[in-house]
C-alpha positions as CSV (number, residue, x, y, z in Angstrom):
1,M,67.7,-50.1,24.3
2,N,67.4,-49.5,28.1
3,E,69.0,-46.2,28.8
4,I,71.7,-46.5,31.5
5,E,75.1,-45.1,32.2
6,L,77.4,-47.3,34.2
7,A,80.3,-46.3,36.4
8,E,81.9,-49.8,36.3
9,S,81.5,-53.1,34.4
10,F,78.5,-54.2,36.3
11,F,75.0,-54.1,34.8
12,P,72.3,-54.5,37.5
13,A,69.3,-56.6,36.6
14,L,66.5,-55.0,34.6
15,Q,63.1,-55.1,36.3
16,D,61.1,-54.7,33.0
17,R,59.7,-58.2,33.2
18,P,58.5,-60.0,36.4
19,I,59.9,-63.3,37.4
20,I,57.5,-66.1,36.7
21,H,57.3,-68.2,39.9
22,N,55.8,-71.3,38.3
23,T,56.7,-74.6,36.8
24,I,56.8,-75.6,33.2
25,G,53.8,-77.9,33.6
26,A,51.8,-75.2,35.5
27,V,52.4,-72.7,32.7
28,L,51.2,-75.2,30.1
29,K,48.0,-75.9,32.2
30,D,47.4,-72.2,32.6
31,T,47.9,-71.5,28.9
32,A,45.5,-74.4,28.0
33,L,42.8,-73.0,30.3
34,K,43.1,-69.4,29.1
35,R,44.1,-69.8,25.4
36,G,43.3,-73.4,24.7
37,R,42.1,-72.8,21.2
38,N,45.3,-71.1,20.1
39,E,47.3,-73.4,17.7
40,A,50.3,-74.6,19.7
41,L,52.3,-77.1,17.6
42,V,52.6,-78.0,13.9
43,E,54.7,-81.0,12.9
44,V,57.0,-80.8,9.9
45,K,58.0,-84.3,9.0
46,Q,61.5,-85.3,7.7
47,D,60.2,-85.2,4.1
48,G,59.2,-81.6,4.6
49,N,55.5,-82.2,4.6
50,L,53.2,-80.9,7.3
51,G,51.9,-83.6,9.8
52,R,50.0,-83.5,13.0
53,R,48.7,-80.4,14.8
54,W,47.8,-79.5,18.3
55,N,46.1,-76.5,20.0
56,Y,47.1,-75.7,23.6
57,E,44.0,-77.6,24.9
58,T,44.9,-80.8,23.1
59,L,48.6,-80.4,23.8
60,Y,48.0,-80.2,27.5
61,K,45.5,-83.1,27.4
62,D,48.0,-85.4,25.6
63,S,50.9,-84.2,27.9
64,L,48.8,-84.9,31.0
65,Q,47.9,-88.4,29.8
66,L,51.6,-89.1,29.2
67,A,52.5,-87.6,32.6
68,F,50.1,-90.0,34.3
69,A,51.8,-92.9,32.4
70,L,55.3,-91.7,33.3
71,S,54.3,-91.2,37.0
72,S,53.0,-94.8,37.1
73,R,56.5,-96.0,36.1
74,F,58.9,-93.5,37.5
75,K,59.3,-91.5,40.7
76,K,59.5,-87.7,41.0
77,G,63.1,-86.7,40.7
78,E,64.2,-89.8,38.6
79,H,66.2,-89.1,35.4
80,I,65.1,-90.2,32.0
81,V,67.2,-89.7,28.8
82,I,65.5,-88.6,25.5
83,W,67.6,-89.5,22.5
84,S,65.8,-88.4,19.4
85,P,65.6,-85.7,16.7
86,N,62.9,-83.1,16.8
87,S,59.4,-84.5,16.9
88,P,56.0,-83.8,18.6
89,E,56.8,-86.8,20.9
90,W,59.8,-84.9,22.1
91,V,57.6,-82.0,23.1
92,L,55.1,-84.2,24.7
93,I,57.8,-86.0,26.8
94,E,59.3,-82.6,27.8
95,Y,55.9,-81.4,29.1
96,A,54.9,-84.8,30.6
97,A,58.2,-85.0,32.5
98,A,57.7,-81.4,33.8
99,L,54.2,-82.2,34.9
100,S,55.3,-85.4,36.8
101,G,58.5,-83.9,38.3
102,I,60.8,-86.3,36.3
103,V,64.1,-84.8,35.2
104,L,64.7,-84.9,31.4
105,V,68.2,-85.7,30.3
106,T,68.8,-84.6,26.7
107,A,71.1,-86.4,24.2
108,N,72.2,-85.6,20.7
109,P,70.8,-88.2,18.2
110,S,74.3,-88.4,16.5
111,L,76.0,-89.8,19.7
112,Q,77.9,-93.0,19.4
113,E,78.0,-95.9,21.9
114,K,80.6,-94.6,24.3
115,E,79.1,-91.1,24.4
116,L,75.6,-92.4,25.0
117,R,76.8,-94.8,27.7
118,Y,78.6,-92.0,29.5
119,I,75.4,-89.9,29.6
120,L,73.3,-92.8,30.8
121,E,75.7,-93.7,33.6
122,N,76.8,-90.2,34.6
123,S,73.2,-89.0,34.9
124,N,72.0,-92.1,36.8
125,A,69.2,-92.4,34.2
126,V,66.5,-95.0,34.8
127,A,65.1,-95.0,31.2
128,L,66.0,-94.3,27.6
129,F,63.5,-92.9,25.2
130,L,64.7,-93.0,21.6
131,V,63.9,-93.5,17.9
132,P,65.3,-96.5,16.0
133,E,67.4,-94.6,13.5
134,F,68.2,-91.0,12.4
135,R,70.2,-89.9,9.4
136,G,72.0,-93.3,9.1
137,N,72.8,-93.5,12.8
138,P,71.5,-97.0,14.0
139,M,70.3,-95.7,17.3
140,A,68.4,-98.8,18.4
141,A,71.5,-101.0,17.9
142,I,73.7,-98.5,19.6
143,A,71.4,-98.2,22.6
144,K,71.2,-102.0,22.9
145,R,75.0,-102.0,23.4
146,A,75.2,-98.9,25.5
147,V,72.8,-100.2,28.2
148,V,74.7,-103.6,28.6
149,G,75.6,-103.9,32.3
150,N,73.7,-100.8,33.3
151,I,71.3,-102.2,35.9
152,A,69.8,-98.7,36.6
153,V,68.1,-98.5,33.2
154,R,64.7,-100.1,33.6
155,E,63.2,-99.2,30.2
156,T,64.3,-98.6,26.7
157,I,61.3,-97.2,24.8
158,N,60.8,-96.4,21.1
159,I,58.9,-93.1,21.3
160,S,57.1,-93.9,18.0
161,D,55.4,-96.9,19.8
162,H,52.6,-95.0,21.5
163,E,51.3,-98.1,23.2
164,A,54.6,-98.5,25.0
165,L,55.2,-94.7,25.5
166,F,51.7,-94.1,27.1
167,N,51.7,-97.4,29.0
168,N,49.8,-96.8,32.2
169,S,48.7,-100.4,33.1
170,C,47.8,-99.4,36.7
171,G,45.5,-96.6,35.6
172,N,47.4,-93.9,37.5
173,T,45.7,-90.5,37.6
174,T,47.8,-88.7,40.2
175,L,50.8,-86.5,39.9
176,P,53.3,-85.3,42.6
177,T,53.7,-81.7,43.7
178,V,56.3,-80.0,41.6
179,N,58.0,-76.7,42.6
180,P,59.5,-73.9,40.5
181,E,63.0,-74.5,42.0
182,D,62.9,-78.2,41.3
183,P,65.2,-79.6,38.6
184,A,63.6,-80.0,35.2
185,Q,66.5,-81.0,32.9
186,I,70.1,-82.1,32.7
187,Q,71.8,-80.7,29.6
188,Y,75.3,-81.9,28.9
189,T,78.0,-79.5,27.9
190,S,81.7,-80.0,27.4
191,G,84.0,-79.4,30.4
192,T,87.5,-78.7,31.4
193,T,88.4,-82.3,31.9
194,G,87.3,-83.2,28.4
195,F,84.3,-85.1,29.7
196,P,80.8,-83.6,29.3
197,K,79.3,-82.0,32.4
198,G,75.6,-82.2,33.1
199,A,74.1,-78.8,33.9
200,L,71.1,-79.3,36.2
201,L,68.5,-76.7,35.1
202,S,65.4,-75.7,37.1
203,H,61.8,-75.1,36.0
204,L,62.2,-71.5,37.2
205,G,65.4,-71.0,35.2
206,L,64.1,-72.4,31.9
207,I,60.6,-70.9,31.9
208,N,61.9,-67.4,32.8
209,N,64.8,-67.4,30.4
210,A,62.5,-68.3,27.5
211,D,60.0,-65.6,28.5
212,F,62.7,-62.9,28.7
213,Y,64.2,-63.9,25.4
214,A,60.8,-64.2,23.5
215,N,59.6,-60.8,24.9
216,R,62.7,-59.0,23.6
217,C,62.2,-60.7,20.2
218,G,58.7,-59.1,20.2
219,V,56.9,-62.5,20.1
220,T,53.1,-62.2,20.7
221,E,50.1,-64.5,20.9
222,G,49.6,-64.1,17.2
223,S,53.2,-65.1,16.3
224,T,54.3,-68.1,14.3
225,W,57.7,-69.4,15.2
226,V,59.6,-71.9,13.0
227,N,61.7,-74.1,15.3
228,I,64.7,-75.4,13.4
229,M,66.9,-75.7,16.5
230,P,67.7,-79.1,18.0
231,M,65.4,-80.0,20.9
232,F,68.3,-81.7,22.7
233,H,69.7,-78.2,23.3
234,T,68.3,-75.4,25.4
235,S,67.8,-73.4,22.2
236,G,65.2,-75.8,20.9
237,C,63.4,-77.1,24.0
238,G,63.9,-74.0,26.0
239,M,64.2,-70.7,24.1
240,V,61.8,-71.6,21.3
241,T,59.4,-74.2,22.8
242,L,59.0,-72.5,26.1
243,G,59.1,-69.1,24.5
244,C,56.1,-70.1,22.4
245,L,54.4,-71.5,25.5
246,N,54.8,-68.2,27.4
247,S,53.5,-66.3,24.5
248,A,50.7,-68.8,23.7
249,C,51.7,-68.7,20.0
250,R,52.2,-71.3,17.3
251,M,55.4,-73.3,17.0
252,V,56.2,-75.0,13.7
253,L,58.6,-77.9,14.7
254,V,61.0,-79.0,12.0
255,S,62.5,-82.4,12.2
256,L,65.2,-82.1,9.5
257,F,66.8,-78.8,8.5
258,D,66.5,-78.0,4.8
259,A,66.8,-74.4,3.7
260,N,64.3,-74.6,0.8
261,T,61.7,-76.3,3.0
262,I,62.1,-73.7,5.8
263,L,61.7,-70.8,3.4
264,D,58.5,-72.4,2.0
265,L,57.2,-72.8,5.6
266,I,57.9,-69.1,6.3
267,K,56.0,-68.1,3.2
268,D,53.1,-70.6,3.5
269,L,52.5,-70.3,7.2
270,E,53.3,-66.6,7.4
271,A,55.9,-67.1,10.1
272,D,57.3,-64.0,11.7
273,I,60.3,-65.2,13.7
274,I,63.1,-67.8,13.4
275,L,66.1,-68.6,15.5
276,G,69.2,-70.2,14.0
277,V,72.9,-70.6,14.4
278,P,75.0,-68.8,11.8
279,T,75.4,-71.8,9.6
280,M,71.6,-72.2,9.3
281,V,71.0,-68.5,8.7
282,L,73.7,-68.5,6.0
283,A,72.0,-71.5,4.3
284,L,68.6,-69.7,4.4
285,L,70.3,-66.6,3.0
286,E,71.9,-68.4,0.1
287,Q,68.7,-70.1,-0.9
288,Q,66.7,-66.9,-0.6
289,E,69.2,-64.9,-2.7
290,N,69.4,-67.5,-5.4
291,F,65.6,-68.4,-5.4
292,P,63.8,-65.5,-3.8
293,R,60.3,-66.0,-2.5
294,R,57.9,-63.7,-0.6
295,T,58.9,-63.6,3.0
296,D,57.7,-60.2,4.0
297,C,55.8,-61.8,6.9
298,L,59.2,-62.4,8.6
299,K,59.8,-59.8,11.3
300,V,62.8,-61.1,13.2
301,V,65.8,-63.4,12.6
302,S,67.5,-64.2,15.8
303,C,71.0,-65.7,15.8
304,G,73.5,-66.9,18.3
305,G,75.8,-69.8,19.3
306,S,78.8,-68.6,17.3
307,N,80.4,-65.5,15.9
308,V,77.9,-63.4,13.9
309,A,79.7,-61.6,11.0
310,P,78.5,-58.0,10.2
311,E,78.2,-59.0,6.5
312,M,75.6,-61.6,7.5
313,V,73.5,-59.1,9.4
314,M,73.5,-56.8,6.4
315,R,72.6,-59.6,4.0
316,V,69.7,-60.7,6.3
317,R,68.3,-57.2,6.3
318,R,68.5,-57.0,2.5
319,A,67.2,-60.4,1.8
320,F,64.3,-60.5,4.3
321,G,63.8,-56.9,5.2
322,C,63.4,-57.9,8.9
323,K,65.0,-57.1,12.2
324,F,68.1,-59.0,13.5
325,S,68.7,-59.9,17.1
326,T,72.0,-61.5,18.2
327,L,72.1,-63.3,21.5
328,Y,74.8,-64.7,23.7
329,G,74.5,-67.4,26.3
330,Q,75.5,-70.7,27.6
331,T,73.7,-73.9,28.7
332,E,74.5,-73.1,32.4
333,Y,72.2,-70.1,32.2
334,C,69.3,-71.8,30.4
335,P,70.9,-70.3,28.1
336,V,70.5,-66.6,27.1
337,I,72.6,-64.0,29.0
338,T,72.6,-61.0,26.6
339,Q,70.5,-60.1,23.6
340,H,69.9,-57.2,21.3
341,H,66.8,-55.1,21.3
342,L,64.9,-54.8,18.0
343,T,65.5,-51.1,18.0
344,D,69.3,-51.4,18.3
345,T,71.6,-49.7,15.7
346,I,73.3,-51.7,13.0
347,E,76.6,-50.8,14.7
348,D,75.6,-52.3,18.0
349,I,74.2,-55.4,16.3
350,C,77.4,-56.0,14.4
351,K,79.9,-55.1,17.1
352,T,78.3,-56.3,20.4
353,I,76.3,-59.1,21.8
354,G,73.7,-56.8,23.2
355,Q,72.5,-55.9,26.7
356,P,71.7,-58.4,29.5
357,I,68.2,-59.9,29.5
358,S,65.7,-59.1,32.2
359,Q,66.3,-60.0,35.8
360,T,70.0,-60.8,35.1
361,D,73.0,-59.1,36.7
362,V,76.1,-59.2,34.4
363,S,79.6,-58.1,35.2
364,I,83.1,-58.2,33.7
365,K,85.5,-59.5,36.3
366,S,89.2,-59.8,36.5
367,V,90.3,-63.3,35.7
368,E,93.0,-63.1,38.4
369,T,91.2,-61.4,41.2
370,S,87.5,-61.7,40.4
371,M,87.1,-58.0,41.0
372,I,84.7,-56.0,38.9
373,L,86.6,-54.1,36.3
374,P,86.4,-50.5,35.0
375,I,84.3,-49.8,31.9
376,G,86.1,-50.9,28.7
377,R,88.5,-53.3,30.4
378,V,88.6,-57.0,29.2
379,G,87.8,-59.6,31.7
380,E,85.6,-62.7,32.3
381,I,81.8,-62.3,31.6
382,C,79.9,-63.3,34.7
383,A,76.1,-63.6,35.1
384,R,73.7,-63.9,38.1
385,G,70.0,-64.4,38.1
386,P,67.0,-66.8,38.2
387,S,68.3,-68.8,35.2
388,T,71.6,-69.9,36.8
389,M,71.9,-73.6,36.8
390,L,71.4,-75.4,40.1
391,K,74.7,-77.2,39.8
392,Y,76.7,-79.6,37.6
393,Y,75.1,-83.0,38.4
394,N,77.3,-85.3,40.3
395,N,80.3,-82.9,40.0
396,P,80.7,-80.6,43.0
397,D,84.2,-79.5,42.1
398,A,83.2,-78.2,38.7
399,T,80.2,-76.5,40.3
400,S,82.3,-74.6,42.8
401,E,84.7,-73.6,40.0
402,T,81.8,-72.2,37.9
403,I,79.5,-70.7,40.5
404,D,81.1,-68.6,43.2
405,K,79.9,-67.9,46.8
406,D,77.9,-64.9,45.6
407,R,76.1,-67.0,43.0
408,W,78.0,-65.4,40.0
409,L,78.2,-67.8,37.1
410,H,81.7,-67.6,35.5
411,T,81.2,-68.2,31.8
412,G,84.9,-68.6,30.9
413,D,84.3,-66.1,28.1
414,L,86.2,-62.8,27.8
415,G,84.5,-59.5,27.0
416,R,84.4,-55.8,27.7
417,M,81.3,-53.7,28.7
418,D,80.6,-50.1,27.6
419,K,78.8,-47.6,29.8
420,R,75.4,-48.6,28.4
421,G,75.9,-52.3,29.4
422,Y,76.5,-53.5,25.9
423,I,79.1,-56.2,25.7
424,E,81.7,-57.1,23.1
425,I,83.2,-60.6,23.0
426,A,87.0,-60.5,23.2
427,G,87.8,-64.2,23.3
428,R,87.6,-67.2,25.7
429,V,89.3,-68.0,28.9
430,K,88.7,-71.7,28.2
431,E,89.4,-73.3,24.8
432,M,85.9,-74.2,23.8
433,I,85.4,-74.5,20.1
434,I,82.0,-73.3,18.8
435,R,81.3,-75.0,15.4
436,G,78.0,-74.2,13.9
437,G,76.5,-73.3,17.3
438,E,77.7,-76.5,19.0
439,N,80.3,-76.5,21.7
440,H,83.3,-78.8,21.5
441,F,86.1,-79.0,24.0
442,P,89.5,-80.0,22.6
443,A,90.5,-82.3,25.5
444,E,87.6,-84.7,24.7
445,I,88.7,-85.0,21.1
446,E,92.4,-85.2,22.0
447,N,91.8,-88.0,24.5
448,V,90.1,-90.0,21.7
449,L,92.9,-89.4,19.1
450,R,95.6,-90.3,21.6
451,Q,94.2,-93.8,21.7
452,H,95.5,-94.3,18.2
453,D,98.7,-96.4,18.2
454,E,100.4,-94.2,15.6
455,I,99.8,-90.8,17.4
456,S,102.4,-89.6,19.8
457,D,100.6,-86.3,20.8
458,V,97.8,-84.1,19.4
459,A,96.5,-80.6,19.8
460,I,93.0,-79.7,18.9
461,V,92.2,-76.0,18.1
462,G,89.4,-74.0,16.5
463,I,90.2,-72.3,13.2
464,P,88.0,-69.2,12.3
465,D,85.6,-70.0,9.5
466,V,83.1,-67.8,7.7
467,K,80.4,-70.6,7.4
468,W,80.8,-72.5,10.7
469,G,82.2,-69.7,13.0
470,E,85.0,-72.1,13.8
471,I,86.1,-75.5,12.5
472,I,88.1,-78.2,14.3
473,A,91.7,-78.7,13.4
474,A,93.9,-81.5,14.6
475,F,97.7,-80.9,14.8
476,I,99.4,-84.3,15.2
477,K,102.8,-85.5,16.1
478,F,103.1,-89.1,14.9
479,R,105.3,-91.9,16.4
480,D,106.7,-92.9,13.1
481,K,105.4,-91.6,9.8
482,P,102.1,-89.8,9.1
483,I,99.0,-91.8,8.1
484,L,96.3,-90.7,5.8
485,A,93.7,-88.1,6.9
486,K,90.9,-90.4,5.7
487,D,92.0,-93.1,8.0
488,L,92.1,-90.7,10.9
489,K,88.6,-89.5,10.1
490,L,87.4,-93.1,10.0
491,F,89.0,-93.8,13.4
492,S,87.4,-90.6,14.8
493,R,83.9,-91.5,13.5
494,Q,84.1,-94.9,15.2
495,E,84.8,-93.3,18.5
496,M,82.9,-89.9,18.4
497,S,79.8,-88.3,16.8
498,P,80.5,-86.8,13.4
499,Q,80.4,-83.1,14.4
500,K,83.4,-83.7,16.7
501,T,85.6,-85.1,13.9
502,P,88.3,-82.6,12.9
503,S,87.9,-80.9,9.4
504,I,91.6,-80.1,9.2
505,W,94.5,-82.5,9.8
506,V,98.1,-81.3,10.1
507,A,101.2,-83.3,10.8
508,V,103.9,-81.5,12.9
509,E,107.4,-82.6,13.9
510,Q,107.5,-80.5,17.1
511,F,104.9,-78.5,19.0
512,P,105.7,-74.9,20.1
513,L,105.9,-75.1,23.8
514,T,105.8,-72.7,26.8
515,G,108.5,-72.7,29.4
516,S,106.5,-75.2,31.4
517,G,106.2,-77.5,28.5
518,K,102.5,-76.7,27.5
519,I,101.6,-76.6,23.8
520,Q,101.1,-73.0,22.6
521,K,97.9,-73.5,20.6
522,F,97.7,-69.9,19.5
523,K,101.0,-70.3,17.7
524,L,99.6,-73.3,15.8
525,I,96.7,-71.2,14.6
526,E,99.0,-68.3,13.6
527,K,101.3,-70.6,11.6
528,F,98.4,-72.4,9.9
529,Q,96.7,-69.1,8.9
530,S,100.0,-67.8,7.6
531,G,100.5,-70.8,5.4
532,Q,103.4,-72.4,7.3
533,F,101.5,-75.7,7.7
534,Q,100.1,-77.9,4.9
535,E,97.0,-80.0,5.4
536,M,97.4,-83.8,5.2
537,K,96.0,-85.7,2.3
C-alpha cells in the first residue's frame, strides 16, 4: 500500500512507475533485442493440448513479416476487424497491426450478423480477419452475409490460411512511422443509446496500463502467465498480452476455457499468475476443491470485471495459498483504474477495489455539480491519465459526455474514497449489467425484444447472482397473453449473441412508474427478490 492521507476524494497520480513513451511495436522490438531467447508464447489448442511455441525473437520476426504483408495491403490508420477466439494468430495480428500503424478493431466471436455488420460499418473497417467457426457459431457464413453491400471491406481473410494472411505479393519491406499517441485499437463497449460505442485506444494508453497492472501483480521476467481472458477484450489483448510483453515473460494462451485443463497447465508449466472474471475463478475453485492438485507455484490470482465476493477471496487463499488482487476498470481506460497491492489486508481486498494504479489521478465527483467530494461521500468515480481513451470513434457527443474539458474520464460508476485512496463501489450511475465480466446495456436488449410482435414493452435489469455477479432479467408487458420463455429465448438468439439473452423472464401487467412515466427498475428488482414475481415457463 502507498501510504497517503487525503483531505478530499482526490488521489493524485502515483509516480512509482515511469510512463513508457513508446509504441506497442517498438516495445516488442526492444524486448526481442534484449531478451529474445525468453519464451514468449505457448499455444493451448481447443482440445487442451499444447501447440506451437515462440520466444521473443521469433515472435518479433513473425510479427514483422506479417506487418510487411499488412502494410502492402492497407494504409497506416486504416481499420481492420479481427473476429476470432484466442489463438497465436490473434497475437501476431495484434503486433503486426501495431508495427504497421493499422488500427485493430476487436469483435466477440459469438456475435451474430446484425452485431458484426454494425461493428464493420461503424468502425469504417476495410478488412475482416476471422476463423470459419467457433463453438457452433458459423462465422464464415455470418461474415458473408454481414459484408453484403459494404463496399469499404476489401478483404475477408481466414486467419488459419497463412498464405492469404501473410500475402505480400509486392515484396514490401517498409513500415510507416508510428507514434505512441497514435490509435492502436477500437474496442466496442455498450453505450447509453443501446448501441455499442467504439473506444479508440492509443499505443501509449495500452502499453502503460498493462505495465502498471503487471508490476502491481508482481510479474517478473521469470513469470508464467496463463491467459484465459478473451483477446477481443482489453483484459486479454491488453492487460495480459502486453503485461507479459513489458515483463518479457511467458504467456500461455488458452483458446477454450476448461477449468480442469487450466489447473493442469498451472501445475505442469509452473504458472505463477492468472487473471479471471469471478465466474472463471469460481470454476477453478470448484475443480480444485473437488479434485485437488499441486498448485503451490501459483503466486497471484487477479480478478475483476464484476463483484468479487469476500467468500471467494477466502476460498482462493485456502485452495491455492496465493495472493489475491482485485481490480476495477473499464474499456475507456485501457482498462485498469484501481487495483489492490499484494500486501493489502484481507479487509481491504474484500471491501474495496484498491488504490489507483500508477500515473493515474482518481477522484469522486458529485453527479450533479462535478465538484470533488469530501472523503467518504458517494459520487461518480472519475479517472485521468495516460490510459484515457482518445475518443469514442465517430461519436463526438458521447465523447464530450464522457471526457470533460479537464480530461477527466467519467466512468458512470458510483463509489466512495477513504483517506488512503482506497475506493468502495456503491453502485452505478448508468444501468450497465456486468454478467461474468462482460458489460451489457439494457437498452440494446430492450430494443431487440421490442421488435417482437407480441411484446408491448420490456424492461431489462441485472439481478445479483453469486456465480455471474449479475444475470439478465427481462420484465415484459405483453400485448395479449404471455408466450413461452423458450420462444422468447429463441427469438433473442436469432437477433443477439448468446450472452445477451436474458436468463430470467417475467410477465408483468403494469410497470411501476415515476411521476414522469419512466419505469422504476429498482422496484422490479425488489419485487422479484421478495418473491412477488414468478418466472415464466
